[in-house]
Structures are given as C-alpha cells and as structure tokens.
C-alpha positions as a Markdown table, in Angstrom:
| # | Residue | x | y | z |
|---|---|---|---|---|
| 1 | Unk | -39.2 | -10.8 | -23.4 |
| 2 | Unk | -36.9 | -12.4 | -25.9 |
| 3 | Unk | -38.0 | -14.6 | -28.7 |
| 4 | Unk | -36.5 | -17.6 | -26.9 |
| 5 | Unk | -38.6 | -16.7 | -23.7 |
| 6 | Unk | -41.7 | -16.3 | -25.8 |
| 7 | Unk | -41.2 | -19.7 | -27.5 |
| 8 | Unk | -40.3 | -21.4 | -24.1 |
| 9 | Unk | -43.5 | -20.0 | -22.5 |
| 10 | Unk | -45.6 | -21.1 | -25.5 |
| 11 | Unk | -44.2 | -24.7 | -25.3 |
| 12 | Unk | -45.0 | -24.8 | -21.5 |
| 13 | Unk | -48.5 | -23.5 | -22.1 |
| 14 | Unk | -49.1 | -26.2 | -24.8 |
| 15 | Unk | -47.7 | -28.8 | -22.5 |
| 16 | Unk | -50.1 | -27.7 | -19.8 |
| 17 | Unk | -53.0 | -27.9 | -22.2 |
| 18 | Unk | -52.1 | -31.4 | -23.2 |
| 19 | Unk | -51.6 | -32.5 | -19.6 |
| 20 | Unk | -55.0 | -31.2 | -18.7 |
| 21 | Unk | -56.6 | -32.9 | -21.7 |
| 22 | Unk | -54.9 | -36.3 | -21.2 |
| 23 | Unk | -52.4 | -37.0 | -18.4 |
| 24 | Unk | -48.8 | -36.2 | -17.6 |
| 25 | Unk | -47.7 | -39.8 | -18.1 |
| 26 | Unk | -49.6 | -40.1 | -21.4 |
| 27 | Unk | -48.2 | -37.0 | -23.1 |
| 28 | Unk | -44.8 | -37.4 | -24.9 |
| 29 | Unk | -42.3 | -34.7 | -25.9 |
| 30 | Unk | -43.2 | -35.5 | -29.5 |
| 31 | Unk | -46.9 | -34.6 | -28.6 |
| 32 | Unk | -45.9 | -31.3 | -27.1 |
| 33 | Unk | -43.6 | -30.4 | -30.0 |
| 34 | Unk | -46.4 | -31.1 | -32.5 |
| 35 | Unk | -48.9 | -29.1 | -30.4 |
| 36 | Unk | -46.4 | -26.2 | -30.2 |
| 37 | Unk | -45.6 | -26.4 | -33.9 |
| 38 | Unk | -41.9 | -26.9 | -33.4 |
| 39 | Unk | -39.5 | -29.7 | -33.9 |
| 40 | Unk | -39.0 | -32.2 | -31.1 |
| 41 | Unk | -35.3 | -31.3 | -31.1 |
| 42 | Unk | -36.3 | -27.7 | -30.2 |
| 43 | Unk | -38.3 | -28.9 | -27.2 |
| 44 | Unk | -35.3 | -30.9 | -26.0 |
| 45 | Unk | -33.0 | -28.0 | -26.6 |
| 46 | Unk | -35.0 | -25.8 | -24.2 |
| 47 | Unk | -35.9 | -28.4 | -21.6 |
| 48 | Unk | -33.5 | -31.4 | -22.2 |
| 49 | Unk | -35.9 | -33.9 | -20.5 |
| 50 | Unk | -39.6 | -34.4 | -20.0 |
| 51 | Unk | -38.9 | -34.1 | -16.3 |
| 52 | Unk | -37.7 | -30.5 | -16.7 |
| 53 | Unk | -40.7 | -29.6 | -18.9 |
| 54 | Unk | -43.2 | -31.1 | -16.4 |
| 55 | Unk | -41.5 | -29.2 | -13.6 |
| 56 | Unk | -41.7 | -26.0 | -15.6 |
| 57 | Unk | -45.4 | -26.6 | -16.2 |
| 58 | Unk | -46.0 | -27.2 | -12.5 |
| 59 | Unk | -44.1 | -24.1 | -11.5 |
| 60 | Unk | -46.1 | -22.0 | -14.1 |
| 61 | Unk | -49.4 | -23.4 | -12.8 |
| 62 | Unk | -48.4 | -22.8 | -9.2 |
| 63 | Unk | -47.7 | -19.1 | -9.9 |
| 64 | Unk | -50.9 | -18.7 | -11.9 |
| 65 | Unk | -53.0 | -20.2 | -9.2 |
| 66 | Unk | -51.4 | -18.0 | -6.5 |
| 67 | Unk | -51.8 | -14.8 | -8.6 |
| 68 | Unk | -55.4 | -15.6 | -9.6 |
| 69 | Unk | -56.9 | -16.9 | -6.3 |
| 70 | Unk | -54.7 | -15.8 | -3.3 |
| 71 | Unk | -55.2 | -12.0 | -3.2 |
| 72 | Unk | -56.9 | -11.2 | 0.1 |
| 73 | Unk | -56.4 | -7.4 | 0.1 |
| 74 | Unk | -60.1 | -6.7 | 1.0 |
| 75 | Unk | -60.1 | -8.8 | 4.1 |
| 76 | Unk | -59.8 | -6.9 | 7.4 |
| 77 | Unk | -59.0 | -9.4 | 10.2 |
| 78 | Unk | -56.6 | -12.3 | 10.3 |
| 79 | Unk | -59.5 | -14.7 | 10.6 |
| 80 | Unk | -61.1 | -13.3 | 7.5 |
| 81 | Unk | -57.9 | -13.8 | 5.6 |
| 82 | Unk | -57.6 | -17.4 | 6.8 |
| 83 | Unk | -61.3 | -18.0 | 5.9 |
| 84 | Unk | -60.4 | -16.9 | 2.4 |
| 85 | Unk | -57.1 | -18.9 | 2.3 |
| 86 | Unk | -58.7 | -22.2 | 3.3 |
| 87 | Unk | -61.8 | -21.5 | 1.3 |
| 88 | Unk | -59.8 | -21.1 | -1.9 |
| 89 | Unk | -59.2 | -24.8 | -2.1 |
| 90 | Unk | -62.9 | -25.3 | -2.7 |
| 91 | Unk | -63.0 | -22.3 | -5.1 |
| 92 | Unk | -60.2 | -23.8 | -7.2 |
| 93 | Unk | -62.0 | -27.2 | -7.1 |
| 94 | Unk | -65.2 | -25.7 | -8.4 |
| 95 | Unk | -63.5 | -23.6 | -11.2 |
| 96 | Unk | -60.3 | -25.4 | -12.1 |
| 97 | Unk | -60.6 | -29.0 | -10.9 |
| 98 | Unk | -58.0 | -30.0 | -13.6 |
| 99 | Unk | -55.4 | -28.3 | -11.5 |
| 100 | Unk | -55.8 | -30.8 | -8.7 |
| 101 | Unk | -55.8 | -33.7 | -11.3 |
| 102 | Unk | -52.5 | -32.3 | -12.7 |
| 103 | Unk | -50.9 | -32.0 | -9.2 |
| 104 | Unk | -51.9 | -35.6 | -8.5 |
| 105 | Unk | -50.3 | -36.8 | -11.7 |
| 106 | Unk | -47.3 | -34.5 | -11.1 |
| 107 | Unk | -46.6 | -36.1 | -7.7 |
| 108 | Unk | -46.9 | -39.6 | -9.2 |
| 109 | Unk | -44.6 | -38.7 | -12.1 |
| 110 | Unk | -42.0 | -37.2 | -9.8 |
| 111 | Unk | -42.0 | -40.4 | -7.7 |
| 112 | Unk | -41.8 | -42.6 | -10.7 |
| 113 | Unk | -38.8 | -40.6 | -11.9 |
| 114 | Unk | -37.2 | -41.0 | -8.5 |
| 115 | Unk | -36.7 | -37.2 | -8.4 |
| 116 | Unk | -38.1 | -35.1 | -5.6 |
| 117 | Unk | -35.6 | -32.2 | -5.9 |
| 118 | Unk | -37.4 | -29.3 | -7.6 |
| 119 | Unk | -36.2 | -26.2 | -5.9 |
| 120 | Unk | -38.1 | -23.7 | -8.0 |
| 121 | Unk | -41.4 | -25.5 | -7.5 |
| 122 | Unk | -40.7 | -25.9 | -3.8 |
| 123 | Unk | -39.8 | -22.3 | -3.4 |
| 124 | Unk | -43.1 | -21.3 | -5.0 |
| 125 | Unk | -44.9 | -23.3 | -2.3 |
| 126 | Unk | -43.4 | -20.9 | 0.3 |
| 127 | Unk | -45.6 | -18.1 | -1.2 |
| 128 | Unk | -48.7 | -19.8 | 0.1 |
| 129 | Unk | -47.1 | -20.6 | 3.5 |
| 130 | Unk | -46.0 | -17.0 | 4.0 |
| 131 | Unk | -49.5 | -15.7 | 3.2 |
| 132 | Unk | -51.1 | -18.1 | 5.7 |
| 133 | Unk | -48.6 | -17.4 | 8.4 |
| 134 | Unk | -49.0 | -13.6 | 8.0 |
| 135 | Unk | -52.8 | -14.0 | 8.3 |
| 136 | Unk | -52.4 | -16.1 | 11.4 |
| 137 | Unk | -50.0 | -13.7 | 13.1 |
| 138 | Unk | -52.4 | -10.8 | 12.2 |
| 139 | Unk | -55.3 | -12.8 | 13.6 |
| 140 | Unk | -53.5 | -13.5 | 16.9 |
| 141 | Unk | -52.7 | -9.8 | 17.2 |
| 142 | Unk | -56.2 | -8.6 | 16.4 |
| 143 | Unk | -57.9 | -11.2 | 18.6 |
| 144 | Unk | -59.8 | -13.0 | 15.8 |
| 145 | Unk | -57.8 | -16.2 | 16.1 |
| 146 | Unk | -57.0 | -18.6 | 18.9 |
| 147 | Unk | -53.3 | -19.0 | 19.4 |
| 148 | Unk | -52.0 | -22.4 | 18.4 |
| 149 | Unk | -48.8 | -23.7 | 20.1 |
| 150 | Unk | -47.3 | -25.2 | 16.9 |
| 151 | Unk | -48.9 | -23.3 | 13.9 |
| 152 | Unk | -46.2 | -24.7 | 11.6 |
| 153 | Unk | -47.4 | -28.2 | 12.1 |
| 154 | Unk | -51.1 | -27.1 | 12.0 |
| 155 | Unk | -50.4 | -25.4 | 8.7 |
| 156 | Unk | -48.8 | -28.5 | 7.1 |
| 157 | Unk | -51.4 | -30.9 | 8.5 |
| 158 | Unk | -54.4 | -28.8 | 7.3 |
| 159 | Unk | -53.0 | -27.8 | 3.9 |
| 160 | Unk | -51.9 | -31.4 | 3.2 |
| 161 | Unk | -55.3 | -32.7 | 4.2 |
| 162 | Unk | -57.2 | -30.3 | 2.0 |
| 163 | Unk | -54.8 | -30.8 | -0.9 |
| 164 | Unk | -55.0 | -34.6 | -0.6 |
| 165 | Unk | -58.8 | -34.5 | -0.5 |
| 166 | Unk | -59.0 | -32.2 | -3.5 |
| 167 | Unk | -56.6 | -34.4 | -5.5 |
| 168 | Unk | -58.6 | -37.5 | -4.6 |
| 169 | Unk | -61.9 | -36.0 | -5.5 |
| 170 | Unk | -60.6 | -34.6 | -8.8 |
| 171 | Unk | -59.9 | -38.1 | -10.1 |
| 172 | Unk | -62.4 | -40.5 | -11.7 |
| 173 | Unk | -64.8 | -42.3 | -9.4 |
| 174 | Unk | -63.5 | -45.8 | -8.7 |
| 175 | Unk | -66.0 | -47.4 | -6.3 |
| 176 | Unk | -69.7 | -46.8 | -5.7 |
| 177 | Unk | -68.9 | -45.0 | -2.4 |
| 178 | Unk | -67.3 | -42.3 | -4.5 |
| 179 | Unk | -70.7 | -41.5 | -5.8 |
| 180 | Unk | -72.5 | -41.3 | -2.5 |
| 181 | Unk | -71.1 | -38.0 | -1.3 |
| 182 | Unk | -71.2 | -34.5 | -2.7 |
| 183 | Unk | -67.6 | -33.7 | -3.5 |
| 184 | Unk | -67.9 | -29.9 | -2.9 |
| 185 | Unk | -69.6 | -30.5 | 0.5 |
| 186 | Unk | -66.8 | -32.8 | 1.5 |
| 187 | Unk | -64.2 | -30.1 | 0.9 |
| 188 | Unk | -66.4 | -27.5 | 2.6 |
| 189 | Unk | -66.9 | -29.8 | 5.6 |
| 190 | Unk | -63.1 | -30.2 | 6.1 |
| 191 | Unk | -62.6 | -26.5 | 5.7 |
| 192 | Unk | -65.2 | -25.7 | 8.4 |
| 193 | Unk | -63.4 | -28.1 | 10.8 |
| 194 | Unk | -60.1 | -26.3 | 10.2 |
| 195 | Unk | -61.6 | -22.9 | 10.7 |
| 196 | Unk | -63.5 | -23.9 | 13.8 |
| 197 | Unk | -60.2 | -24.8 | 15.4 |
| 198 | Unk | -58.9 | -21.4 | 14.5 |
| 199 | Unk | -61.8 | -19.1 | 15.3 |
| 200 | Unk | -61.9 | -17.4 | 18.7 |
C-alpha cells in the first residue's frame, strides 16, 4: 500500500466516523479534513467532490459488512444458508444499527445530488445477490427449498423490504406508534415470513 492509499483510506475512515456520529448532510469536507488532520485542499485533491467521498465511504462500508457478516461456510444446506443470509439483516441491526442509518442518509444524499450512477457501489451489491442466488440454487438441488418461478423478483422484493424496514427502524422515533412495537421483533417477523415462503 502506498502512502497515498494509506492517506486516502484514513480520510474515508474518518468520514465514516463523522457520518455515523452526525449525518451525511451535516458533515462538510472541512469537517472531514479537520478530523483527518489534513488540509481541505488535500481532501479535494483525492476526492474532488463530497459526492465522491460519500460514495467511497458507502463502498467501504458495503465491503466491510459483506466480509464481516456474510460468511456462511459452516452451513450445510441451501436453506440453512438462506436462513443465515436473511437473518443477517437483524444481526446487523442489533450490532451496527448506524450502518442502516447511514444507508438511509446515503440514499437521500444521492437523490438530492441528482446522481444515481455509482458503478463501484452497485457492483458491490452483486456480491450479496450472488451469495443469495447460490444458496437458493443449492437449496433447490438438495431439496431444502421450494422452487420459486421468478427468484430474481423474489430476491429484490424481499431484500428491498428488509432493507427498507431496517432503515426505517434505525432512524429516530417520529410518532407514538413507533414506540409501540419491538423493532427487533418486527425485523424477525418479516424474516420469518420470507423464510416460510422458501422452506420446503
């Protein structure tokens, strides 16, 4: 790793720390430069815009989450792997809820910028899709999963639903109804519904 790479990584890590502590919209490039102990011009030299730095942070977090939580080597059947895959949403919520808060803010930031073309981040999402599809195909082959005619649509519908729920529940309570339900039980309930559809 070069000195430039090390400095770039450090700036991204400091940006992530600030985004978690405050919010994506609230943190400025000046704030990130101060936290990293470099000049603001240095941050702009490496990333040119806040948009590029936010995308770098999202991509780093995406990879970190995948490497930390999505290793199902010990599972034997396809169904066991899918139970772990979908169950990971709750595990992340319990241990790193700030990740969902960041993703919620990241989506809003991207829309406010009018930019939805982040190929590196989008390519990273394919890691999760491939893992899920491989588990599904194994489950169909080993008989632990019911065959679904359009698994691609099922995958997007279920992961979008779980992610949206986790993002919603990671934000501050707004109305009194937000206090009436156990957040972790809500995620678990949705996960059980998804797995019930899959289980043979």
